[in-house]
C-alpha positions as CSV (number, residue, x, y, z in Angstrom):
1,M,8.2,69.2,94.1
2,S,10.2,67.6,92.1
3,G,9.5,66.7,88.3
4,T,8.9,63.5,88.9
5,A,6.0,63.8,91.5
6,R,4.7,66.5,88.5
7,R,4.9,63.8,86.2
8,S,2.9,61.5,88.1
9,A,0.0,63.8,89.0
10,M,-0.5,64.9,85.4
11,S,-0.9,61.0,84.6
12,I,-3.3,60.5,87.4
13,A,-5.3,63.5,86.1
14,M,-5.3,62.4,82.9
15,F,-6.6,58.7,83.8
16,V,-9.3,60.2,85.9
17,S,-10.3,62.9,83.6
18,A,-10.7,59.9,81.2
19,S,-12.4,57.8,83.2
20,V,-15.2,60.6,83.9
21,L,-15.5,61.5,80.6
22,L,-15.9,57.4,79.7
23,A,-18.4,57.0,82.9
24,Q,-20.7,59.8,81.2
25,G,-20.5,58.5,78.1
26,A,-18.8,61.5,76.2
27,S,-18.3,61.0,72.4
28,S,-17.1,63.2,69.2
29,P,-18.7,63.9,66.5
30,A,-17.9,61.1,63.6
31,P,-15.5,61.9,60.8
32,L,-17.0,62.1,57.6
33,Q,-17.8,58.9,56.2
34,T,-17.5,58.7,52.2
35,S,-19.3,56.1,49.8
36,T,-20.8,55.8,46.1
37,V,-24.3,55.5,44.9
38,G,-25.1,51.4,45.8
39,M,-21.4,50.6,47.1
40,P,-21.4,49.3,51.3
41,A,-19.4,51.1,53.2
42,R,-18.9,50.5,57.2
43,I,-18.3,52.6,60.1
44,E,-16.8,50.6,63.1
45,E,-16.4,51.2,66.7
46,L,-18.3,54.6,67.0
47,V,-19.5,55.8,70.3
48,L,-22.7,57.0,71.2
49,P,-24.6,58.4,73.9
50,G,-27.1,57.2,75.9
51,S,-29.4,54.3,76.3
52,E,-29.0,51.8,73.0
53,L,-29.8,52.5,69.3
54,V,-31.4,51.0,66.5
55,A,-31.8,52.1,62.9
56,E,-35.1,53.1,61.7
57,P,-37.1,50.6,59.9
58,I,-37.3,51.1,56.3
59,V,-41.0,52.6,55.6
60,D,-40.1,54.7,52.5
61,R,-38.7,52.2,49.9
62,K,-37.5,56.0,48.1
63,A,-35.3,56.9,51.2
64,P,-31.7,58.1,50.0
65,I,-30.2,55.9,52.9
66,V,-30.4,52.3,53.8
67,L,-28.6,51.5,57.6
68,R,-28.0,48.4,59.3
69,I,-26.3,48.3,62.7
70,T,-24.6,44.9,62.7
71,A,-22.9,44.8,66.3
72,V,-23.6,46.9,69.2
73,Y,-21.6,46.8,72.9
74,P,-21.9,48.4,76.0
75,H,-19.2,51.1,76.5
76,G,-20.3,52.6,80.1
77,T,-23.8,54.4,79.7
78,A,-23.1,54.8,76.3
79,H,-22.7,51.9,73.6
80,R,-20.1,51.6,71.1
81,Y,-21.8,50.6,67.1
82,D,-20.4,48.9,64.1
83,L,-22.8,50.6,61.1
84,E,-23.4,50.1,57.3
85,F,-24.9,51.9,55.1
86,Y,-25.3,52.6,51.2
87,G,-26.7,55.4,49.4
88,L,-29.2,55.2,46.7
89,E,-28.7,58.8,45.6
90,P,-25.7,61.0,45.8
91,G,-25.4,63.7,48.5
92,R,-24.6,64.7,52.2
93,F,-26.3,62.9,54.5
94,D,-26.5,62.7,58.3
95,L,-27.0,59.0,59.4
96,R,-28.3,60.4,62.7
97,D,-31.8,60.9,61.0
98,Y,-32.3,57.1,60.0
99,L,-31.5,56.0,64.2
100,E,-33.8,55.6,67.1
101,R,-33.8,54.6,70.6
102,K,-34.6,50.9,71.4
103,E,-37.1,51.7,74.6
104,G,-38.7,54.9,71.8
105,S,-36.9,58.0,73.8
106,P,-36.1,61.2,72.0
107,L,-32.3,61.0,70.7
108,G,-30.7,63.7,73.0
109,D,-26.7,64.6,72.3
110,V,-26.7,62.0,69.9
111,P,-23.9,64.0,67.6
112,P,-24.1,64.2,63.7
113,I,-22.8,61.0,62.2
114,P,-22.1,62.6,58.8
115,V,-21.4,60.5,55.4
116,E,-21.1,61.5,51.7
117,V,-22.5,59.6,49.0
118,R,-20.8,60.2,45.6
119,S,-22.1,59.7,42.3
120,V,-19.8,57.4,39.3
121,I,-22.1,58.9,36.9
122,P,-20.4,61.6,34.6
123,A,-21.4,65.5,35.1
124,G,-24.2,66.0,32.6
125,K,-26.1,62.3,33.0
126,I,-29.6,62.6,33.9
127,K,-31.3,60.1,36.3
128,P,-33.0,57.5,34.4
129,H,-36.8,57.5,34.2
130,E,-38.5,55.2,36.8
131,L,-40.3,52.3,35.5
132,D,-44.3,52.6,34.8
133,P,-45.8,49.7,35.9
134,G,-48.0,47.2,33.7
135,P,-49.0,44.1,32.9
136,I,-46.5,41.3,33.7
137,P,-44.9,40.2,30.5
138,S,-45.7,36.2,29.5
139,L,-43.8,33.2,29.9
140,G,-42.7,33.4,26.0
141,G,-41.7,30.3,24.6
142,Y,-42.0,27.6,28.0
143,Q,-45.3,28.9,28.5
144,T,-46.6,28.0,24.8
145,L,-44.4,24.6,25.7
146,L,-46.5,24.1,28.3
147,I,-49.8,24.6,27.1
148,A,-49.0,22.6,23.7
149,G,-47.9,19.8,25.8
150,G,-51.1,19.8,27.5
151,V,-53.5,20.3,24.8
152,L,-51.6,17.1,23.4
153,W,-52.0,15.1,26.7
154,A,-55.5,15.9,26.9
155,L,-56.0,14.9,23.0
156,G,-54.2,11.4,23.7
157,L,-56.2,10.6,26.8
158,G,-59.7,11.4,24.7
159,A,-58.4,9.2,21.8
160,I,-57.6,6.4,24.1
161,L,-60.9,6.8,26.5
162,F,-62.5,6.7,22.5
163,A,-60.8,4.0,21.3
164,G,-61.9,1.9,24.6
165,R,-65.7,3.0,24.6
166,R,-65.8,1.8,20.6
167,R,-64.2,-1.0,21.7
168,R,-66.7,-1.9,24.8
169,R,-69.8,-1.3,22.3
170,A,-68.4,-3.2,19.4
171,A,-68.0,-5.8,22.2
172,M,-71.7,-5.3,23.6
173,E,-73.1,-5.3,19.6
174,A,-71.0,-8.5,19.2
175,E,-72.4,-9.9,22.8
176,A,-76.4,-8.4,21.7
177,R,-76.2,-9.8,18.2
178,P,-77.3,-13.2,17.0
179,V,-75.1,-16.1,16.2
180,T,-75.6,-16.6,12.7
181,L,-76.7,-20.5,11.5
182,A,-72.9,-20.3,9.6
183,E,-71.6,-19.1,12.8
184,R,-72.5,-22.3,14.2
185,L,-71.9,-24.4,11.6
186,R,-68.7,-23.3,10.4
187,P,-66.0,-25.0,13.8
188,Y,-68.3,-28.1,12.8
189,V,-67.9,-28.0,9.0
190,D,-64.0,-26.9,9.7
191,D,-63.2,-30.2,11.7
192,A,-64.9,-32.2,9.7
193,V,-62.4,-31.2,6.7
194,A,-59.7,-31.4,9.0
195,G,-61.1,-35.3,10.3
196,R,-61.3,-33.8,13.7
197,L,-65.2,-34.9,13.7
198,A,-66.6,-36.7,16.5
199,P,-69.7,-38.8,16.0
200,A,-71.4,-36.8,18.4
201,Q,-70.6,-33.7,16.4
202,K,-71.4,-35.4,13.1
203,A,-74.5,-36.4,14.4
204,E,-75.3,-32.4,15.6
205,L,-74.2,-31.1,12.5
206,E,-77.0,-33.2,10.4
207,R,-79.5,-32.8,12.6
208,M,-78.7,-28.8,12.8
209,L,-78.7,-28.7,8.8
210,L,-81.9,-31.3,8.4
211,V,-84.3,-29.7,11.1
212,Y,-83.1,-25.9,9.6
213,W,-84.1,-27.2,5.5
214,R,-86.8,-29.3,6.7
215,R,-88.2,-26.2,8.5
216,K,-87.0,-23.5,5.7
217,L,-89.1,-25.7,3.0
218,H,-92.2,-26.1,5.0
219,L,-91.1,-30.3,4.9
220,E,-92.6,-30.7,8.5
221,D,-95.8,-32.6,7.6
222,L,-93.9,-35.3,5.7
223,P,-92.0,-38.7,6.3
224,A,-88.4,-38.0,7.1
225,A,-87.2,-40.0,4.0
226,E,-89.2,-38.0,1.8
227,A,-88.3,-34.9,3.2
228,I,-84.5,-35.5,3.0
229,A,-85.0,-36.3,-0.4
230,Q,-86.7,-32.6,-1.4
231,M,-83.9,-31.8,0.5
232,R,-81.4,-32.5,-1.2
233,A,-82.8,-31.9,-4.8
234,D,-83.4,-28.2,-3.3
235,A,-80.9,-26.0,-5.5
236,E,-79.9,-23.8,-2.3
237,G,-79.6,-26.4,0.4
238,G,-78.7,-29.9,-2.0
239,E,-75.2,-28.5,-2.4
240,L,-74.2,-28.5,1.4
241,L,-76.4,-31.8,2.6
242,R,-74.6,-33.5,-0.4
243,Q,-71.0,-32.0,0.5
244,L,-71.9,-33.4,4.2
245,E,-73.0,-36.9,3.4
246,S,-69.1,-37.2,1.6
247,W,-67.7,-36.0,4.9
248,L,-69.4,-38.2,6.8
249,H,-70.2,-41.1,5.4
250,R,-67.2,-41.7,2.6
251,R,-64.1,-43.4,3.7
252,E,-62.2,-40.8,1.7
253,P,-64.0,-37.3,1.9
254,P,-62.9,-34.7,-0.6
255,T,-60.1,-32.6,1.0
256,E,-60.1,-29.4,-1.2
257,V,-63.5,-27.7,0.1
258,D,-64.6,-23.5,-0.4
259,L,-65.7,-23.7,3.4
260,A,-66.9,-19.8,2.1
261,A,-69.1,-20.4,-0.7
262,L,-70.4,-23.3,1.1
263,L,-71.6,-21.4,4.3
264,E,-72.1,-18.3,2.1
265,P,-76.1,-18.9,2.2
266,Y,-76.2,-18.8,5.6
267,R,-73.9,-16.2,6.9
268,H,-76.7,-13.3,7.8
269,L,-79.2,-16.2,8.5
270,P,-79.5,-16.1,12.4
271,S,-79.3,-19.2,14.4
272,E,-82.4,-21.1,15.6
273,E,-82.3,-23.7,18.2
274,P,-83.5,-26.8,16.4
275,G,-87.2,-28.0,17.9
276,N,-87.2,-31.5,19.2
277,E,-88.1,-33.1,16.0
278,E,-86.1,-36.7,15.1
279,A,-83.9,-35.8,11.8
280,T,-83.5,-39.5,10.1
281,T,-80.2,-39.8,8.3
282,P,-80.1,-41.8,5.1
283,A,-77.6,-45.2,5.4
């Protein structure tokens, strides 16, 4: 057999052997991969025999290795994987311990996948103590600000409601309080001083005063002319009656009048509706 024929035969034999190995899902042990604590590392295109593998769920949060399978591809009867892992403590580990079959069967002939996680802490340094569980700290100034804002808002709302209640109560009291005679007389007197008093208002003002003082001085049984004479002579009511006559019956009534002093005797008197008696005003 010539040299060319022998080389062709050897190439065919190697191709067949490789095909058989591929069909059987043969794989060789993975080389040692290294990383440092907390830093992720990747293993790509790793062929592992058998059915599809998945990473074990994380049950123990203190496990030293966290493993993820980022990609998986069919590879004959085997599968090809891209793995990513990182270590939480230094040491040598086997990623095989963190894999399981997707359908739950045993790992079987999956070879070791050694990794080494190195520490970046200098020699002689100890591992920090784990934190003891304790109460959650308060929010500090922000929480205090929220509480203060809530208190101020509640105080402002209370002040608004209280002021509104006071206004409503004052209005109700004002409505319930009987109108004094002075309050009934004041608009008539103001219009009389300003020269705006209509004839009907003049007659009403005069009638109100005459009826009031006739009752107050108990002059109901006297004739009208005699009762008016006694009312004019009265020290308390005569001043207002005489001033009223000046406004009503003079062509040029006085312009400077102390209304407060003039109405003071009637300020706290209850308003009374005049009776049906007729008061006669002097001509």
